N, C-alpha and C positions, 0 to 999 in steps of 0.2 A: 518722482513718481515713487511713492510710497515703495518701499523694497519689499514689504508686504503680498506687492501687488507680481512680482516674477519669482520667486523664491518660496519653497516647499509647499508648491499649491498641493500637492495631494500628502500632506505630511500631517497626521494628525497632534502629534506629540513628540518632542524629543524629552525623556525620562532617562535624569542622569542615572549612570553607573557607578558602582564601587569599582576602585581602579582595583589593576592586579596585585598591587602589594598591599592594597584594605584587605582584601579577600584572606593573603598569605599570610599576614598577620593574623588572624582571625586562626586560621587553618596551616598554620608552618610546616614548612617540611622537616617532617622526624628525622633522628639519623637512622632508623630501623628502616624507613622508606625511601632513604640516599640511598641507602647499600642496597636495597634489591632493584633500585633502578641502573644505578653504576654498574652492577652486576650482568641484568638485565640485556642493557646495551651491548656490553661487550661481547657476553656470550652470544648472541644473534649476528654482532658484526665477524665473530669467529666461523660461526656455520657458513656466512654467507663468503667468507673468505677460503674457506676449506679446510681451517687448523681444528674445527672440532666439529667432530661425526657425526653426531647428534642432528635428528631431525627436529625442525621448529615445530610446534603445534598451539596452532593459534586458535583458541576454543572457547565458546561463551554466547552469550544470548546474542541474538540477530541486534538488539536494545533493549538497555536498559530503563526500567520505567518502575519499578518496586527497589528500592536500594535494600530492605529486608529481603527480599527473595535471591538479589543477588550477593549479598554477605552471605547467606547459606551458601549458594551456589560456590562463592570463592572457597568457602571451609573444606568444602567436598574436594574442589580443584586441587587444592593444595596439599592435601595427603595426596592425591592422584600425581600430582606435580614430585613430591616428595618419592611417591615409591618409584617410578618409571624415569628419575630423571638421570640416571647410566644411558639410556636410549633414547629419550623424548626430552625436548627440552620444551616445558609446557610453560604460554603465556595466556592469560587471562585475558581474553573480548572482550572493553568496556566501550560499551557503544552509547554515547550522547547525543550523538547527532546523525539526524536520518534525511539525506536528499531524497526530495519529492518529485517524482516524474509531471505531476499535474498540482495536487493541494495535499492535503493529508495532516497528523500527527507530525512534529520534527522532531521528535526528541525531548529527552528530558528537560536538559538544557532550556530548551526555547518555552516548553510548557510542562512543567513537572507535576500540575495537576492533572491534568489532561480535561481541562477543560474553557480553555479559550483565555485565559487568565495572564499568558504568556508572561510568568513571573519570573524571567530570565536571570535577575540577580541573585534569585532563590535558588534556580534551578544550578546555577553556576555553582554555589556552592556547596549543595548537593553532590552535585559530580566530583568538586575537591576532594569531601569528606570520604566519598567512599572510594577513590581512589585514593586514598591514605590509608583507610582500611585495610583495601586489596593489598597494599604494598609490603603494610609491616607486616601482614600476613606471613612474606618473605614471598610473595606470588609475583613475577613482574605481570605489567599490564599493557594491551596493545589496544588502539583506538583508530577510527578514522578522523582526518583531519579536514573539516569541511567549512566553516565558520572562520575567516581570516584572522580573527582574533582571539579565539578561544585559547590557542597553545600559549599566547603570555598567561593565561588562570591555570592552565593544566598540563602544562609540557613539561616540567619537571617530575612530573610522578609518571612519567610514558617511556614504556622499553622500547617499543615498537609501534609504527606508525602505517596507516593505510592511506591513500588516496583513493576514491572509490571511482568507478568505471563513467560516471557522470562528471567527473570532474578531473579525469588526467589528461584531458587536453586542455585544461583551464590555463590560462597564464597563471594566473594569481596562484594557483593552487603548485604549480611547478616552481615558482617563487617562495611559496612557504615552506616548502620540503627542501629546499636548496637552504635553508637557513635553519630544521629541525634539528634538534641533537639526538635523534633516533635514528636507526634503518627507516627506510621508507619503502613499500612497496604499491609500485602503481598497479594497478589494476588497466586487463586490456578492456578496450571501448564494448561499450554495450551490444554490436554489431561482430563483438568477437577481433576486431583489430586490432594486432599486436605492434604496429606503426607510431599509434598515437601515445602508447606506452614504450617505447625506444628513444621517442623523440622528446618525451620527459624524463626519461634515466636522464637525456644526454643534456637536459635544462638542468635539472637539477642539480647536477654533478658542476655547472657552473655558477660564477658570484654571480650576485644581482643585488641591485638596492629597487626597494619600493617603500612603500608608503604604510605605516603600522604606528601601532603604538609600544609607548616604553613602558615600565614597571607602575609610572607614576600615572598613566593615563593619556599622556602627552601625545598628539601627533610627531611620530618621529621617522625618518628615512631610515628605512632597515636594510641594511649591509652586509651580504652573505657570503660568505669563501665559499661555499656548495656542498653538498651532500654525496660523498663515495661510497653511501652506502644504501644507494637507489637499487630495486631489484623488481620484477616483474612476478604479478598475481594473475595465474591463470584463473579467469572466474565462466568460461563462457561465453557464447555469444546465440549469434541464429542457430548453432552448433555447438554443443559440449567440445573442449578442445585439452580434456587429461588423458586421450589417448596417446598411446607413444609414438603414432605420428603427427600427432599436434607438439607431442614436448619434442620429437626431433624439428620441428621446422620451428618453432622457438629458438629452439638452441642455434641454430645456423642463421638465422635472423641477428639475433644476439650476438652471435661470433664475429660476424660479418661489419657489424656497427660496432665492433671493437671495444663490447659491454661483455663484463663476466657473465659467465653462462649457470647463474644459480639462479632458479628461480621458485616461488609458491604455489601450490596449484587451491584453490578455493573447491572445497566438495559439495558446496551448496550453490544458492543459484542458479545459473543457466548448466551448471555443470550436472546439475543434479535435476534438473526442469523441476525446481522449486518444491520438488517430493523428498520431504523429510527422509523417507524411508530410502532413498537411493545413497544417500549419503556416506553409508556404511561400504556399500559396494565400489563407490567413488576411490573413498580411501584403501578397501582393499586392493581395487586396482594399482593403483600409485604404489602400493606396497612392492606390490609383486613386481613391478619395473623396477624399482630400488634392487629387489631381491634376484633378479635379471641382468643389475649390471647399470644400471642409467645410476650418475654421480651429478643430474644436473636438477633432483629435484631433491632441494634442502629443507622445506619445509610445506604445511598444510593446513587450512582452514577449515574449520567445523561450526554451525552454527548450532548451540545447544543449549537447554535450558535446564531447571527440574523437572518439568512436565512436558507430555509431547505434543507436538501440533502450536499450533496459535489460537485466537483469539482478537475479536475486535476490541477496537480501544473502547473505555467507557468510564462511567465512575470505578473511582479506585475498589471503592468496599464492594463493588460487584464483580469485578475481577475473580477469576480463578488465577488461586495463587501459584507463581513459578510456571506460568505458561506465556510465552512471547505474544505481545502485541501489533507484532510486525510480520518479519518471515516464519513460517513453519518451524520449528527447530525437533530434534532429536531429544529425548528425554535422559534425564541422568544415569539410567542403568545403560541403555545403547552405550552413551560416550564411553561410558567408565570401559564396557568390554571389548566396544572397537577399539580404543586406545590401546588397553593390555595386550590384545591378541598381537594387534600392529607391533608392539612392544619385542614380544616374544621372536614373534618371525624377522622381526630388524636386528636383535640386538647380533647376533653373530657379526652379520653383515656390514653392519656399520662400524663395529671396533677394528673390523680388516681394512676399512676403507684407510688409503694411504694419505700420510697429513699432508697439507698443500699450501706453500706459502703462498701471501696476498698475490705476489706477483705470478704464481703459476697457477691462481684463481682466476686471473683477468683482472683485478684489481686496480 
């Protein structure tokens, strides 16, 4: 029987992609960008170990759809990064892939022109070019790992990685995380469950072997040593989980599992009921917990863009400049003011936090 009768029955085409090596030759890692990545990863590791008292802040658009607006945002954020670096370590949120509950725009890499043309090869190049720009400014970048092949194209430009609530339970993503060079934050489940994130931390810290591709695009068995810088990201669920009781319960579960009791809290998503106006209030609550002596909260996440709110995806020329086309974001002025206020409140308290060795931090 002809093979075509049993194979690829629902596949329309298989279009060849440029290999990671080909895209990296076209857009090579510069020395300036490499310095930013190396420093960014090391600082985040030190924050998780407890040897750097600063607060990690991952802030930026819910998703990138306009690289021009993203570059303007990066320029502004770099100035704020430098201004507040004694207290806050700011990493730009640069998300190119969006998980969908059903269907919808999947992000810049998948559909860069938002017209269902799915020019993935161009989306990858646009993403890499933007990451080079951000890192060459001296601003570290964070992103979400979604597609299992994308890291081979982009991971050399990432200082911090998130695994989303929909994929924290995925074996594939736990395996990917075990081999990533950056620290990885696992979000709690969409229902608020912490156990899936704790299981993910234990899995990602262990060695794995799985199918992937190498820099030449060949199928390969990827063998990893495990990632010891996994951590929980609280993003809420059926109810918010940024309050002091939820934080204490998370600390206990991490401690009971023999894991580092350091965590990042997402001020958006279910913790803000997807209302951007609540994000600064969530941040204020977290800052107050640190002022009152909490030592486990070492980072926060904010969804922020040049403009307030969001808009529906559409023709690029018809969209409002600097406004999210996915989750609603706070605007730039709100971002800058709430981060400056947080830094001013935290400066003296964080400076007096006792230095911890990795062993003392539960690493």
